[in-house]
TIFIVEX-369022 format. One record per residue (C-alpha): x, y, z; residue in one letter. Coordinates in steps of 0.001 Angstrom, whole numbers, padded with zeros to 6 digits, always signed. Layout:
REM TIFIVEX-369022
XYZA...
END
This chain:
REM TIFIVEX-369022
-013088+010463-004474X-016478+009736-003106X-016612+008395+000357X-019343+006042+001201X-022230+007140+003691X-021243+004197+005540X-017783+002578+004662X-018137+000075+007482X-020854-001601+005344X-017757-002337+002818X-015713-004453+005332X-015743-008322+005626X-016620-010461+008778X-013646-010931+010559X-012277-013868+009403X-010392-014740+012650X-012387-014192+015986X-010225-016072+018268X-007347-013528+018238X-009365-010637+018476X-006677-007970+019143X-004650-008815+016301X-007085-009928+014176X-009105-006643+014449X-005890-004581+013615X-005168-006477+010483X-008876-006752+009383X-009280-002767+009643X-005682-002554+008001X-006327-003988+005290X-009652-002327+004844X-007989+000849+004543X-004959-000648+002210X-007626-002069+000341X-009670+001016-000397X-012575-000603+001499X-012358+001922+003944X-011328+005180+001578X-009193+008342+003046X-011580+010524+004926X-013949+007717+006244X-015284+007955+009759X-014524+004542+011459X-017355+004666+014229X-016477+001907+016817X-020077+001365+017812X-020928+000498+014221X-017939-001728+014097X-018612-003530+017090X-022305-004165+016320X-022004-005396+013068X-019361-008150+013881X-020399-008604+017113X-017156-007776+019060X-016615-005746+021936X-015025-001933+021730X-011814-002930+023632X-010038-004736+020702X-011265-001945+018015X-009733+000723+020498X-006396-001438+020554X-006238-001567+016701X-007261+002320+016146X-004216+003103+018486X-001603+000965+016571X-003189+002264+013387X-002995+005851+014391X+000727+005325+015309X+001319+004059+012059X-000226+007167+010406X-003276+005419+008831X-006147+006629+010962X-006235+010062+012940X-008355+011106+016015X-010542+013734+015314X-012058+016060+018313X-015609+015153+019262X-015855+012911+016034X-013495+009835+016702X-011251+008058+014583X-011179+008278+010836X-008982+006885+007893X-006309+009537+007624X-006891+011977+004728X-003664+013262+003051X-003449+016649+000696X-001285+016984-002400X+001322+018642-000458X+001668+015696+002318X+001477+013142-000931X+004371+014888-002435X+006421+014875+000880X+005829+011134+001377X+006952+010322-002374X+009902+012825-002081X+011414+010461+001065X+010144+007427-001161X+012382+008030-003877X+015492+008729-001306X+014560+005581+000635X+013488+003347-002127X+016698+004152-004381X+019190+003222-001278X+017012+000264-000752X+017236-000932-004371X+021019-000506-004390X+021414-002403-001106X+019148-005094-002384X+020791-005754-005704X+024331-006100-004051X+022981-008436-001379X+020171-010131-003465X+020697-014457-003608X+019518-016531-006364X+016115-017218-004016X+015721-013667-004013X+015681-013252-007891X+013538-016258-008420X+011072-015142-005863X+010662-011489-007029X+010595-013025-011039X+007777-015382-009574X+005503-012095-008375X+006347-010557-011535X+005069-013410-013760X+001813-013640-011837X+001171-010083-012450X+001971-010639-016408X-000582-013781-016073X-003483-011607-014704X-006484-011633-017136X-007350-007833-017633X-010854-008580-018660X-011263-010368-015310X-013577-008183-012802X-011224-008868-010141X-007916-007534-012257X-007774-004263-010500X-008074-005666-006974X-005335-008333-007737X-003059-006130-009538X-002295-003599-006612X-001870-006467-004188X+000817-008102-006431X+002431-004946-006948X+002688-004318-003268X+004278-007711-002784X+006782-007065-005874X+008090-004027-004062X+007960-005559-000480X+010003-008672-001793X+012307-006520-003905X+013538-004268-000685X+013445-007584+001834X+016318-008664-000487X+018467-005878+001186X+018384-007567+004622X+017778-004552+006165X+014904-004864+008743X+014965-001174+009870X+015057-000085+006037X+012235-002414+005055X+010085-001090+008076X+010814+002566+007081X+010046+001727+003248X+007095-000283+004377X+005599+002750+006441X+006125+005294+003346X+004419+002930+001292X+001362+002202+003350X+000664+005792+003918X+000054+006388+000160X-001259+002807-000646X-005196+003628-000366X-004697+006219-003042X-002794+004418-005307X-005455+001638-005178X-008294+003968-005485X-006354+005540-008662X-005925+002348-010211X-009536+001282-009733X-010666+004613-011323X-008138+004726-014321X-007135+001282-014896X-003694+002928-015548X-001098+000041-015351X+000690-000477-018134X+003722+002328-017565X+003877+000948-014188X+004411-002822-015567X+007274-002017-018160X+008988+000118-015171X+008574-003121-013233X+010484-005314-015875X+013150-002557-016209X+013814-002656-012295X+013912-006325-011892X+016195-006768-014953X+018885-004592-013445X+018275-006281-009835X+018706-009626-011825X+021746-008621-013375X+023241-006907-010407X+023673-003244-011576X+023046-001749-008447X+023257+001820-009388X+020779+001350-012227X+018275-000538-010060X+018527+002649-007466X+018010+004821-010153X+014991+003208-012032X+013125+002872-008608X+013396+006450-007743X+012264+007227-011231X+009312+004564-010516X+008299+006360-007383X+008396+009819-009281X+006109+008601-012049X+003501+007027-009768X+003546+010610-007644X+002948+012856-010990X+000338+010357-012065X-001470+009939-008879X-001413+013955-008280X-002370+014546-011723X-005578+012539-011423X-006475+014095-007944X-006145+017819-009327X-008160+016501-012118X-010885+015613-010366X-010800+018669-007949X
END
């Protein structure tokens, strides 16, 4: 996966200059999650500060939070960079996701309300209504995919569980988004989403958990396969 010479140029101006620490954090985090700042990208604080007319203080605060979340790393004598995972690390994260998301989906299916079902279905419908010929399709689909999984797990009403699941998902989200942009392969995932939702809607907790685990596994194998094909 090629890394731009200066990935900071991919970022858009900070949309909320009135709350710099929080806005700068959210802004950089979105850049990482969306793939605008690909894994391995160097994040030069002076470049970010100059480009968008802000001081380094909110940037340093944002970097510290992103480092604590495992999204960036501090490299000796080189500053911060978007964390780059090797295949073994990606496998480890997905192995954990399989366990956590299976449990989360079983709990969510037991605890779900009619509102939960309706809101998850609304996200699923939005995904189905996307125009696959649109140039924005491969940026809109991953965002709705993220919302789908977050909303499903939120139905469990387990704050700590949701945070753990989100942390694991965030660690590999940039790779998933880059892979979807490069291959455009979403059909299998869409079929799996429909199956997971149907089990969730029907209240079949065991099936929903198993399908969620299988979904994580297939995403991992597809992602790793594409990474190895490019090596």
